C-alpha positions as CSV (number, residue, x, y, z in Angstrom):
1,M,184.2,106.7,-16.6
2,L,185.7,103.7,-18.2
3,L,188.7,103.8,-15.9
4,L,186.5,103.7,-12.8
5,H,184.6,100.6,-14.1
6,H,187.9,99.0,-15.0
7,H,189.3,99.5,-11.5
8,Y,186.2,99.1,-9.3
9,G,184.3,96.5,-11.4
10,T,186.8,93.7,-11.0
11,M,186.9,90.8,-8.6
12,E,190.1,92.2,-7.0
13,F,187.9,95.0,-5.6
14,I,184.5,93.4,-5.2
15,L,185.6,90.3,-3.3
16,P,187.6,92.0,-0.6
17,A,185.0,94.8,-0.3
18,S,182.2,92.4,0.2
19,L,184.2,90.2,2.6
20,S,185.0,93.3,4.6
21,L,181.4,94.4,4.7
22,L,180.4,90.9,5.9
23,L,182.9,90.9,8.7
24,I,181.9,94.4,9.8
25,F,178.2,93.3,9.8
26,L,179.1,90.1,11.8
27,W,181.1,92.2,14.3
28,A,178.1,94.6,14.8
29,V,175.7,91.7,15.3
30,S,178.0,90.1,17.9
31,M,178.1,93.4,19.8
32,T,174.3,93.4,19.8
33,A,174.1,89.8,20.9
34,L,176.5,90.6,23.7
35,Y,174.1,93.3,24.9
36,K,171.3,90.7,25.1
37,A,173.4,87.9,26.6
38,P,172.6,86.8,30.2
39,F,175.9,87.8,31.7
40,Q,176.8,90.2,34.5
41,R,177.4,93.8,33.6
42,S,181.1,93.5,34.4
43,S,181.5,90.5,32.1
44,K,179.7,92.3,29.3
45,I,182.0,95.3,29.7
46,L,185.1,93.2,29.6
47,L,183.9,91.2,26.6
48,G,182.9,94.4,24.8
49,I,186.4,95.8,25.3
50,L,187.9,92.5,24.0
51,F,185.6,92.7,21.0
52,V,186.7,96.2,20.2
53,V,190.4,95.5,20.6
54,V,190.3,92.1,18.9
55,P,187.4,92.1,16.4
56,P,187.8,88.5,15.3
57,A,187.1,87.4,18.9
58,A,183.6,88.8,18.5
59,I,182.9,86.7,15.4
60,V,184.2,83.6,17.0
61,W,182.1,84.2,20.1
62,L,179.0,84.7,17.9
63,G,179.7,81.5,16.0
64,K,180.0,79.6,19.3
65,E,176.7,81.0,20.6
66,V,174.9,80.1,17.4
67,Y,176.3,76.6,17.5
68,L,175.2,76.2,21.1
69,K,171.7,77.4,20.3
70,Y,171.6,74.9,17.4
71,E,172.6,72.0,19.6
72,M,170.0,73.0,22.2
73,S,167.2,73.1,19.6
74,K,168.4,69.8,18.2
75,D,168.2,68.2,21.6
76,V,164.7,69.6,22.3
77,S,163.4,68.4,19.0
78,E,164.8,64.9,19.6
79,R,163.1,64.7,23.0
80,S,159.8,65.9,21.7
81,S,159.8,63.3,18.9
82,F,159.5,60.4,21.4
């Protein structure tokens, strides 16, 4: 029991495991966002294949989409304040 805590209770295990879990979660969220994106079906299929083959591409795409939504909301709030 003490050996398990010594091996799995350290930052050398916890940090990579939590980062891996975060990246897997972000990849799954990007696949869901792709399903809801207003693209043609063929574009969604090609992007889905790209996201499976190169998983970091999905996370970059999701970050770009979040940034674009943020910029759009910032522009709308600036227009409504006048």
